[in-house]
Each structure stands twice: as structure tokens, then as C-alpha cells.
N, C-alpha and C positions, 0 to 999 in steps of 0.2 A: 504493500500500500504506500510505501515511501514515495512521495511526490505525486501520487495519484490524485487526480481531480475529476476524472471523467471527461474532461475537455481534451480534445486532440487525441483521444484514444480510440481503439476499435470499439465497435458496438458492444462486444462481449466485455471488454475492460470497463467501459462506461457503465454497463448494466451491473457488473460486479461491484463497482464503487458505490453505485446508487443503493444496491441491496445491502451492502455493508453499513452505509449510513442509516438506512431504515431499521436494520436489525439492532444496531448499536447506537441508538440516538444519543445516548449520553456522551459518547466519544465525539460525535459531531458538535454537540453543544459545548463540550470542553474546548474543542478546537476554536470555536467562535469566541469563547471567553479569552483564550490565549491571544487571539488576534486583537481583540479589544484592549487587552492589557498591554500588548506591544505598541499599539497605536497611541494609547493614553500615556504610557510611562516610558516608552522607548526601550523597555526590557521586559523579560518574563522571569518568573521565579519558580524553581522546582520545589517539591515538598520538603526537601532537605535544606532549602534556603539558597541554593546555588542560583546565581543570576546570569542571564545571557542578555547582552546588550544588542539592540537593533536601532541604532541611532538614525538610520536613514529609511526606516519603514514608512510606507505611505499607503493610503487607500486611494485607488484610482476612481475615475468617474463612474465606472460600472460596479463599484463596491468591492472590488478584489483588493486584497492586502498583499503587498510585496513581501517577499521572503516567507510566504505562508508555509511552504514545505519545511523550512528550518524551524519556524515558530512552533509547529505542531510536533516536529520530530525531536528537537533538542531535549525537551523535558523527559521524554520517554527513554531515549538512549542514555542521557546523562544519569537519570535516576537508576537505571538498570546497571550501567557499567561503572559509574563513579561512586555510587552509593550502596546499592544492594550487593554487588559482588564483593566489595571490601567487608561488608557486614558478614556475609557468608564465609569469606576467607578467615576472618578473625574468629568466628565461631568454630569453624573446622580446626583451626590451629589450636584453639583452647581445648577442644575435645581430643586432639592428638597428643596433648601434653603427657609426658611419661612414656610415650611409645617410641619405637625406633623410626617409624614412618614420620615424614614431615612435609610441610608445604615448601616447595622450592621455587615456585614462580606463579605468576598470573599473567595471562595474555588476553586482553579484551574481556570477554565474559567467561574465560576458562581459568580454572585453578588447577595447577599442576602439583601433584603430590608424589613424592618418592616413597613408594610402598614397600616396606620390608616383606619378604615372601611369607613369613609367619603371621603377618598381620593383615593379609588381604581381606579376609571376611570382616574383621573389625573395622577397617577403613571403609569398606562398603557400607557397613552399618552406620558409621559416623556420617557418611554422605546422606544416607536415608534419613537419619535423625535430623540433620541440618535441613533437609528438604521439608520435614514436618514442622520444624521450629521456625523456619524463615518468615512465614506470615506474621507470627507473633513478635519476632525480633523487629520487623519493619513497623508493626503497630506500636511497639514500645518506644522505638527510636524516633519515629516521625509522625505517629498518629495516623498512619495511612492503613486503611482496611482494604486488603486485596480481595476481590471477588472473582479473580481469575487465577488459575493454578500457576505457580512458579515451580517449574520442575528442574531439578538438578539431574543431569545425566552423568553416569559414571562409565568410563572406559578404562581398560587396563591393557598394557602392553609394554614390551621392552623399548619401543620407540613410538613416535607419533604415527608412523605409517602402519605399524602392525598392532593396532588396538582392536579390542573386542568390547562390545557392550556388556556391562555387568550389573547395571542398575538403572 
């Protein structure tokens, strides 16, 4: 849906976008509020307080807001990658305390864990527990109630090329 407006798209793409907005009216309403916020304040704010500046945002004569794709996408991508992933990472790291397995890296929305062979099942359980705990961690940290699933996937392998799904 990134950048999708229904305009300049195939009939099928435009129909999908229209159906999406009908089905998820709250998302379309939120996008409208974000656009108004950007026009009025020249910035938008995420639930965590992160701000994105739009100093040259405008509304044209037809009512369209410039930078609309970024205005509606930045809060989602930022909250997911810059806020939720670090919360999950810290939670996993805390649950790994005392184990030989450890967090070694994060890349965008991925957390890389060096898993000791004897702890594979325990680490998978920690990922599952974090998955269960994540909505409450977000609620406690930012007061955001999620009504969509946030699913952590787990893959294991000796390298990134040779991984298999485990959770």
C-alpha cells in the first residue's frame, strides 16, 4: 500500500485501494488527521513522541496534500522499526540473561541472536514469550493498544542463506 492512492493505477490496484479504505476506515481517517497535523504544524508526531518535520507541505487547489505518502508512512515505519523493535530487543536480551545465547545484532526489523546449540528450544520459547508480551510492553510504554497481531518470526541456521522457520 506504500504510496498507493488509487490514482494513476490499474483498475485492479485502484479497486484494491478503495476496498482497503472501506474495510479499514479508521486507517483512512488517521491518514486524514496526519495530513491535517502536517499542514497545521508542519510536522507529525508518533506515539513515542518522535517528530518528523514537513516544512514545505502544502495543500493544492484540489485538496491533495504534498508528501502524503511520507506523512502516512513515517509514523508506521518509525514506530515499528525505531520503537517497537528496540523494545522487543531489550526484552529478549533480558530474558536471555544467564544463558550462553545472546543478541548480536539488529538489522531493520530483525534481531539476530547467536544461539548456543543446547539452548535452541529455550531461545525459541523466549521469542514466543516476547511475541505474547509485546502488546502489553507497547501498552505500558506508550499507551498504545494494538488490535492487530504483531508476530515475531523465528528462523535458525548457520548463516542467513541456510535458515529454516522454527516459530
